[in-house]
N, C-alpha and C positions, 0 to 999 in steps of 0.2 A: 561544552554543550554535549548532550547525549545524542540528540537527533539532529534537527535542522531548524534554523530560524524560519518562522512562518513568513510568507510573502506579505507585502503591503496589502494586497487584495484580501488575503486570508485574515490578516489582523483587522481589516475594516469589517469583514463579515462577522468576526468574533468580538466586535467592539463592546457589546454589553458584558460578555464574559471577562474581557480584559479590565473593564471598569471594576467589576466585582473582585477580580484578582488584586488590583491595586488597593481596593478598599480593605481587603483582608490584611494588607500591610500598612494600613492607616495612611495611605497616600491619596489625597483628594485631588481634584482637577488643578487647583492653584499650585499645589506642590509638584504635581506631575509636569505641568508646564514649566516650572522652575527647573526641575531635574533635566528635562529635554533641552532647555536653553543653556544652562550653566554646567551641567554634568552629563554630557551625552553618553559617556562610557557607562554611567550608572543606568541610564535609560535603556541602553542596549542590553545590559545585563538583565534588567527586569523583563525585557521582551524575550530574551533567551530562556529565562526560567519559565515564563508563561508558555513559550513555544514547546518546551519539553513536557510541561504538564498536559498540554493539549495532545501532543503526539502520544504520550503514554496512555492517556485515556482512550484515544482512537485505536491504538494498536492492541490494547487489551480487549477491545470489542471486535477485532477482526476475526472473521470466520473463514474467508476465502480471498485469495489473490489470484489474478490472471495476468499472464505476461505473454504478449504477442510479439513475434519478430517475423522476418520474412519466411523462414523455413521451419520455425518452431513455434509451438504454443506450450506454455507451462501453466498448469492449473494446480493450485494449492488449496488444500483443505486444512485449516489451522485450528487444531485443538489445543487445550492448555499445555500438554506435554509432548505432543507429537504433531508433525506436519506430514500429511499424505500428499502425494503428487502424481500427476499424469504428465508425461512429456509426449507431445505429438510432434512427429517430424515427418516432413515429406522429402523424398529423394528427387522429386521433380523440380528442377531449377526454374521452371516457368511459373510456379505457384508462389504467391505472396500472401501469407496469412494475415497481413496487416490490412489487406483490401477486402471489400465485400465479396468480390469475385473469388478470392482465395478461400474465404469461409464457405461460400456456396459450393465450391469445388470439393472442399473437405467433407461437407455433409453428404455429397454424392459418392465420394471415394474413400470414406472412412475405413472400410475393411479391405481396401485394394492393396496390391503389392507396393504402391507408391507411398503408403503411409505406414509409419512405425509408431506404435504406442508403447510406452514404457511406464511402469508404475514404480513409485518410490515411497519410502518412509524414512523420516528422520526424527529421532528423539531430540527434544529441545527443552528439557526440564529446567534449564537455567537460561537466562537471557532470551526468553521467547520473543519479547517485543523488539529487541535489538536485531534478532535474526529476521523477523518479519520486515523490519525497516530496511535491512540490506536488500531484500527482494524488491521492495518498493523503490529504493534508490536506483536499482538497475532497470527500472521501467515497469515494475509490477503495478497493477491497479487493484485497489480494494474492490471486491465484488460481492454479490449475494450468493455466488456459487452455482448459478444456473448451469453453466457449461460443465463444471465438475460433476454435478449431480446427474445431468443428462448422460454424460459419457459413462459414469459409473453404472447407471441403469442399463445402458446398451451392452456393456461388457459383462455385467452380472445381473441378468434378467431375473 
């Protein structure tokens, strides 16, 4: 597997797409039920292939990823061959960026000495989707990029 198997809930949500996927392989409901019952390893392989296809499509369309932790926020802007980033760090151990209070504190103290902002750039001409998946596996969340865009406009008015 290239990425990760979709959860049961995700598969249920994507049920119509999964049916179409099976249909492209000439597997109807009767045959699928037989595969699940008599050849569960084949059923798992089919689910894995489908999961990879879904992840590949989703990752290809990703434009931004946000990752929050107690003292850091990582904001990524994902282009086809490069990823730009902002890393926001606080030196104040009382602040927790995972909480609403921490985000409110950040909005009031963004340019204070308690906050460090670092910019980054990484070329990813090959394996873009795998690189983005690694960020997601570590806790990144696919976003629309509101925070990245807002911070970029504050730093580069």
